[in-house]
Wavefront OBJ file of the C-alpha trace (Angstrom):
o trace
v 3.589 24.971 11.382
v 6.427 25.977 9.102
v 9.075 24.771 11.734
v 6.969 21.557 12.297
v 6.969 20.760 8.487
v 10.754 21.238 8.501
v 11.263 18.915 11.481
v 9.185 16.377 9.546
v 11.213 16.651 6.289
v 14.531 16.232 8.157
v 12.773 12.966 9.879
v 12.109 11.720 6.204
v 15.538 12.476 4.843
v 17.074 10.729 7.934
v 15.143 7.849 7.430
v 15.850 7.443 4.003
v 19.514 8.011 4.603
v 19.443 5.410 7.115
v 17.847 2.543 4.871
v 20.227 3.625 2.059
v 23.030 3.057 4.506
v 21.789 -0.375 5.394
v 23.025 -1.450 1.816
v 26.243 0.708 1.755
v 27.517 -0.640 5.138
v 26.990 -4.210 4.105
v 23.941 -5.612 5.550
v 23.133 -8.922 3.794
v 20.911 -11.771 4.728
v 20.111 -14.565 2.374
v 16.905 -16.808 3.199
v 17.890 -19.929 5.040
v 20.649 -18.014 7.035
v 20.444 -18.755 10.936
v 20.540 -15.630 12.627
v 20.446 -15.656 16.380
v 17.493 -17.820 17.236
v 15.756 -18.149 14.009
v 15.960 -18.866 10.150
v 15.827 -15.808 7.967
v 13.303 -15.769 5.116
v 11.477 -18.693 6.625
v 7.678 -18.237 5.682
v 5.302 -18.422 8.304
v 1.453 -19.068 8.760
v -1.009 -17.236 10.815
v 0.077 -19.047 13.878
v 3.693 -18.240 13.338
v 4.337 -21.820 12.298
v 6.370 -22.776 9.084
v 4.010 -22.136 6.123
v 3.646 -25.388 4.134
v 3.713 -25.495 0.494
v 3.113 -29.126 -1.050
v 3.879 -30.467 2.571
v 7.277 -28.747 2.473
v 8.292 -25.565 4.337
v 9.310 -22.536 2.268
v 12.213 -20.349 2.788
v 12.238 -17.160 0.584
v 15.693 -16.426 -0.791
v 16.702 -12.416 -1.203
v 14.356 -9.948 0.671
v 13.092 -7.283 -2.084
v 13.489 -4.486 0.445
v 15.494 -3.556 3.534
v 14.354 -0.496 5.560
v 15.645 0.641 8.965
v 13.813 1.721 12.192
v 15.646 2.861 15.175
v 14.440 2.261 18.771
v 16.753 3.881 21.562
v 20.283 2.970 20.665
v 19.216 -0.190 18.843
v 18.864 -0.484 15.025
v 16.430 -2.774 13.310
v 16.144 -3.792 9.577
v 12.979 -4.735 8.303
v 13.400 -7.012 5.367
v 10.229 -7.154 3.011
v 9.643 -10.448 0.814
v 7.382 -9.652 -2.066
v 5.747 -13.009 -2.394
v 2.076 -14.145 -2.803
v 2.212 -14.883 0.829
v 4.355 -12.037 1.768
v 6.790 -11.907 4.701
v 8.379 -9.299 6.748
v 11.612 -10.090 8.837
v 12.859 -7.943 11.557
v 16.746 -8.330 12.328
v 18.650 -6.399 14.879
v 22.042 -5.776 13.884
v 25.177 -3.482 14.891
v 26.247 -1.572 11.969
v 29.569 -0.738 13.218
v 30.569 -4.471 13.361
v 28.183 -5.725 10.835
v 27.167 -8.110 13.121
v 23.431 -9.628 12.803
v 22.341 -10.254 16.450
v 18.986 -11.851 15.889
v 15.994 -11.965 13.549
v 12.341 -12.801 13.575
v 9.339 -13.019 11.312
v 7.031 -10.243 12.112
v 3.520 -11.805 13.364
v 1.032 -10.424 10.864
v -2.122 -12.665 12.070
v -4.065 -9.341 13.248
v -4.139 -8.199 9.660
v -4.590 -11.710 8.070
v -1.136 -11.618 6.451
v 0.087 -9.584 3.656
v -0.263 -10.359 -0.186
v 2.445 -9.103 -2.282
v 4.079 -6.334 -0.292
v 5.621 -4.092 -2.806
v 7.085 -0.915 -1.087
v 8.199 0.349 2.127
v 8.243 3.941 3.223
v 9.279 5.560 6.421
v 6.658 7.729 7.944
v 7.391 11.024 9.631
v 6.484 9.493 13.037
v 8.786 6.764 12.778
v 6.665 3.880 11.470
v 6.938 1.943 8.440
v 4.213 1.709 5.453
v 4.045 -1.180 3.373
v 1.472 -1.635 0.364
v 0.141 -4.784 -1.068
v 0.469 -4.376 -4.791
v -0.801 -7.796 -6.328
v -4.165 -7.185 -8.126
v -7.128 -9.305 -6.654
v -10.426 -9.462 -8.096
v -13.534 -9.829 -5.916
v -14.079 -13.377 -6.506
v -10.253 -13.981 -6.513
v -10.316 -17.767 -7.108
v -6.551 -17.853 -7.989
v -5.723 -15.575 -5.084
v -7.766 -17.592 -2.677
v -6.217 -20.928 -3.742
v -2.465 -19.346 -3.337
v -3.217 -17.485 -0.116
v -5.170 -20.344 1.746
v -1.751 -21.859 2.763
v -1.438 -19.055 5.157
v -4.362 -20.260 6.899
v -3.334 -23.818 6.840
v -5.637 -24.747 3.771
v -8.732 -23.117 5.512
v -10.158 -21.480 2.180
v -13.016 -19.922 4.141
v -10.580 -17.476 6.244
v -9.426 -15.971 2.786
v -11.288 -12.715 2.211
v -10.083 -10.839 -1.149
v -11.295 -7.794 0.268
v -9.028 -7.849 3.400
v -5.980 -7.281 1.089
v -4.775 -4.591 -1.310
v -4.393 -1.866 1.571
v -1.444 0.109 2.568
v -0.143 -1.670 5.967
v 1.528 0.069 8.779
v 4.480 -1.460 10.644
v 5.200 -0.069 14.256
v 8.389 -0.781 16.056
v 7.254 -1.262 20.054
v 10.330 -1.456 21.847
v 14.124 -2.226 21.983
v 13.504 -5.809 21.970
v 12.561 -5.456 18.526
v 8.908 -6.373 19.129
v 6.563 -4.783 16.363
v 3.038 -4.874 15.274
v 1.155 -4.486 11.899
v -1.938 -2.561 11.366
v -3.864 -1.738 7.949
v -4.760 1.351 7.171
v -8.165 0.968 5.579
v -9.083 4.620 5.434
v -6.406 5.030 2.625
v -8.300 2.915 0.153
v -7.843 -0.762 -1.462
v -5.415 0.621 -4.218
v -2.925 -2.174 -4.716
v -0.340 0.643 -4.600
v 3.368 -0.080 -6.005
v 4.551 3.390 -4.561
v 3.448 5.702 -1.783
v 4.897 9.149 -1.243
v 4.524 11.177 1.723
v 4.646 14.877 1.499
v 6.242 17.081 4.003
v 3.170 17.781 6.057
v 2.855 14.455 7.036
v -0.976 14.278 6.050
v -0.921 14.272 2.207
v 0.303 11.129 0.380
v 0.101 10.157 -3.340
v -0.266 6.462 -3.987
v 0.444 4.966 -7.411
v -0.940 1.743 -8.733
v 2.076 1.241 -11.142
v 1.725 -2.426 -11.503
v -1.744 -2.705 -12.559
v -4.044 0.095 -13.499
v -1.577 2.801 -13.853
v -3.884 5.031 -11.753
v -2.926 7.914 -9.454
v -4.584 8.734 -6.163
v -4.080 11.182 -3.386
v -5.039 10.774 0.254
v -5.391 13.824 2.554
v -5.563 12.842 6.345
v -7.786 14.873 8.642
v -4.849 15.257 11.070
v -1.018 15.095 10.365
v 0.877 12.027 11.737
v -2.274 10.138 11.645
v -4.075 7.699 9.076
v -7.223 7.097 11.124
v -9.414 9.079 8.862
v -8.871 11.056 5.709
v -10.094 11.872 2.119
v -9.029 9.514 -0.922
v -9.037 11.274 -4.324
v -8.689 10.031 -7.682
v -6.395 12.021 -9.913
v -7.257 12.397 -13.615
v -5.761 14.529 -16.524
v -7.535 18.244 -16.883
v -6.143 20.191 -19.928
v -2.757 21.140 -18.570
v -3.262 20.060 -14.760
v -5.362 17.471 -13.178
v -8.631 16.989 -11.734
v -9.347 15.356 -8.169
v -12.557 13.520 -7.649
v -13.411 12.302 -4.208
v -13.765 8.455 -3.885
v -14.321 8.271 -0.098
v -14.050 9.609 3.355
v -14.445 6.901 5.992
v -12.332 6.109 9.159
v -10.104 2.976 9.293
v -12.042 1.737 12.310
v -15.304 1.713 10.579
v -13.948 0.096 7.263
v -12.308 -2.427 9.377
v -15.745 -3.607 10.681
v -17.513 -2.897 7.484
v -14.975 -5.361 5.929
v -16.093 -8.023 8.118
v -19.359 -8.649 6.267
v -19.095 -6.751 2.986
v -19.328 -8.525 -0.387
v -19.198 -7.542 -4.000
v -22.957 -8.300 -4.206
v -23.334 -5.608 -1.369
v -21.686 -3.161 -3.102
v -22.953 -3.541 -6.717
v -25.800 -5.280 -8.790
v -24.116 -6.889 -11.724
v -25.034 -8.386 -14.994
v -23.336 -9.498 -18.274
v -23.101 -6.985 -21.100
v -24.556 -7.907 -24.529
v -22.316 -6.457 -27.234
v -21.007 -3.668 -24.839
v -24.483 -2.754 -23.762
v -26.341 -2.765 -20.464
v -29.792 -2.755 -19.214
v -31.397 0.328 -17.895
v -29.978 1.806 -14.674
v -26.616 -0.325 -15.510
v -23.472 1.151 -16.395
v -21.023 -0.578 -19.024
v -17.449 -0.602 -18.108
v -14.355 -2.440 -19.372
v -11.256 -2.557 -17.005
v -8.773 -4.859 -15.830
v -11.384 -7.006 -14.531
v -13.050 -7.395 -17.966
v -16.575 -6.267 -19.382
v -19.185 -5.797 -16.735
v -22.510 -3.977 -16.496
v -22.792 -2.387 -12.732
v -25.018 -0.506 -10.579
v -23.644 1.022 -7.095
v -26.041 -0.057 -4.203
v -26.984 2.989 -2.249
v -26.718 1.474 1.053
v -22.910 1.038 0.652
v -22.075 3.821 -1.952
v -19.820 5.444 0.485
v -17.447 2.531 0.819
v -17.478 1.436 -2.786
v -14.778 4.099 -4.083
v -12.583 3.040 -1.328
v -12.735 -1.030 -1.641
v -13.191 -0.984 -5.629
v -11.607 2.207 -6.851
v -11.037 0.892 -10.319
v -14.592 -0.085 -10.950
v -15.868 2.911 -9.267
v -13.646 5.283 -11.318
v -15.003 3.450 -14.508
v -18.639 3.843 -13.454
v -18.117 7.686 -12.920
v -16.102 8.032 -16.209
v -13.028 9.345 -14.420
v -10.496 8.634 -17.195
v -6.924 7.518 -16.446
v -3.548 9.235 -18.118
v -3.040 8.656 -21.849
v -0.285 6.192 -21.002
v 0.013 4.063 -17.896
v 2.105 5.534 -15.026
v 4.679 3.397 -13.882
v 6.996 5.630 -11.433
v 6.598 8.775 -9.589
v 9.079 10.889 -7.287
v 8.883 14.295 -5.333
v 11.617 16.699 -5.069
v 11.179 18.607 -1.756
v 13.660 21.233 -2.569
v 11.686 22.689 -5.483
v 8.230 21.241 -4.569
v 7.763 19.359 -7.879
v 6.072 15.936 -8.562
v 7.447 13.853 -11.554
v 5.346 11.013 -13.054
v 6.936 8.824 -15.517
v 4.993 6.544 -17.919
v 5.383 3.072 -19.787
v 6.920 4.772 -22.762
v 9.522 6.771 -20.551
v 7.771 10.159 -20.902
v 7.871 12.280 -17.784
v 5.687 14.975 -16.738
v 6.674 17.466 -13.979
v 4.052 18.976 -11.915
v 4.345 22.150 -9.743
v 2.329 22.008 -6.394
v 0.468 24.635 -4.371
v -2.097 24.874 -1.335
v -5.784 24.129 -1.993
v -8.189 25.124 0.863
v -11.135 22.979 -0.677
v -8.838 19.810 -0.416
v -6.980 21.137 2.882
v -3.592 20.302 1.637
v -0.337 22.390 0.584
v 0.564 19.683 -1.784
v -2.008 19.673 -4.601
v -0.888 19.611 -8.457
v -1.192 23.045 -9.793
v -0.256 22.739 -13.369
v 2.021 21.051 -15.836
v 5.585 22.456 -16.519
l 1 2 3 4 5 6 7 8 9 10 11 12 13 14 15 16 17 18 19 20 21 22 23 24 25 26 27 28 29 30 31 32 33 34 35 36 37 38 39 40 41 42 43 44 45 46 47 48 49 50 51 52 53 54 55 56 57 58 59 60 61 62 63 64 65 66 67 68 69 70 71 72 73 74 75 76 77 78 79 80 81 82 83 84 85 86 87 88 89 90 91 92 93 94 95 96 97 98 99 100 101 102 103 104 105 106 107 108 109 110 111 112 113 114 115 116 117 118 119 120 121 122 123 124 125 126 127 128 129 130 131 132 133 134 135 136 137 138 139 140 141 142 143 144 145 146 147 148 149 150 151 152 153 154 155 156 157 158 159 160 161 162 163 164 165 166 167 168 169 170 171 172 173 174 175 176 177 178 179 180 181 182 183 184 185 186 187 188 189 190 191 192 193 194 195 196 197 198 199 200 201 202 203 204 205 206 207 208 209 210 211 212 213 214 215 216 217 218 219 220 221 222 223 224 225 226 227 228 229 230 231 232 233 234 235 236 237 238 239 240 241 242 243 244 245 246 247 248 249 250 251 252 253 254 255 256 257 258 259 260 261 262 263 264 265 266 267 268 269 270 271 272 273 274 275 276 277 278 279 280 281 282 283 284 285 286 287 288 289 290 291 292 293 294 295 296 297 298 299 300 301 302 303 304 305 306 307 308 309 310 311 312 313 314 315 316 317 318 319 320 321 322 323 324 325 326 327 328 329 330 331 332 333 334 335 336 337 338 339 340 341 342 343 344 345 346 347 348 349 350 351 352 353 354 355 356 357 358 359 360 361 362 363 364 365
């Protein structure tokens, strides 16, 4: 197992080095460039046709992040455009000559598109993890009006609960064919950052753009995100406390999302001077003031779909200051959190049999 972990760490470091080398080696592409058979940065809808905004085609300018995936002897750059209707372009290039061979928009119809993709992390098994970082409320009027362009104006096709998850991009062959899936087991966290630990099963996820909340996901099996345990992390004396939010397979959650609604997760009412009726809990979150009661039938899903609200109902506090950044030093096994006033906290990690991970926060150093 120790040897396997070292191999995974080497794989992660190699992928990170490759992605850094993309910039150093001179990969540059600007929206509107014709590369091979396609226009780089041209936004596309669910049918793969040009996305129309006010009857005009939309071309995104610079990508926000470029990540490399290898297939055989070929190298592909995945360019992520952090836009309300997100886009990912796959470009084959030859780094030794700086020649860009061809580019194409990734078809994301199977996952109903991406909303504000904000991070890209290479996994130990050769895929790319991309998170949706834009906060969406359950009714999502503004989001729906924006994202309906992806479905050619069909507003009824836009379901807010389909967005906010971590997506996985998988390179399929040497022709650059790729597919996207959403890892529904990891929770709808709107994560701005994702850190994968060397065991390839423990992940720290940070919502640094919205709530400043920190989460940990522990997969049941290494190299797989099909099922696992999602924990909320809150301060506890000199260390932290882990509270389980859910444990549901990605497949089961995918089917649940086809029919789940806010009203199937919660009963709700308006508060009266910060007071609620019997059985309801008063909460004040990014979504405003609410009186909520979780419905028992779908309780197992609520913490994964609505973690911010469920944490408030359970009284799970956040850190004193909003966390905006995190980093992991594999050499010394330390996790560093930086908050909005630029204060850093460094945590040692240790094994926890109850959580089934070797990378659980032990104490504040």
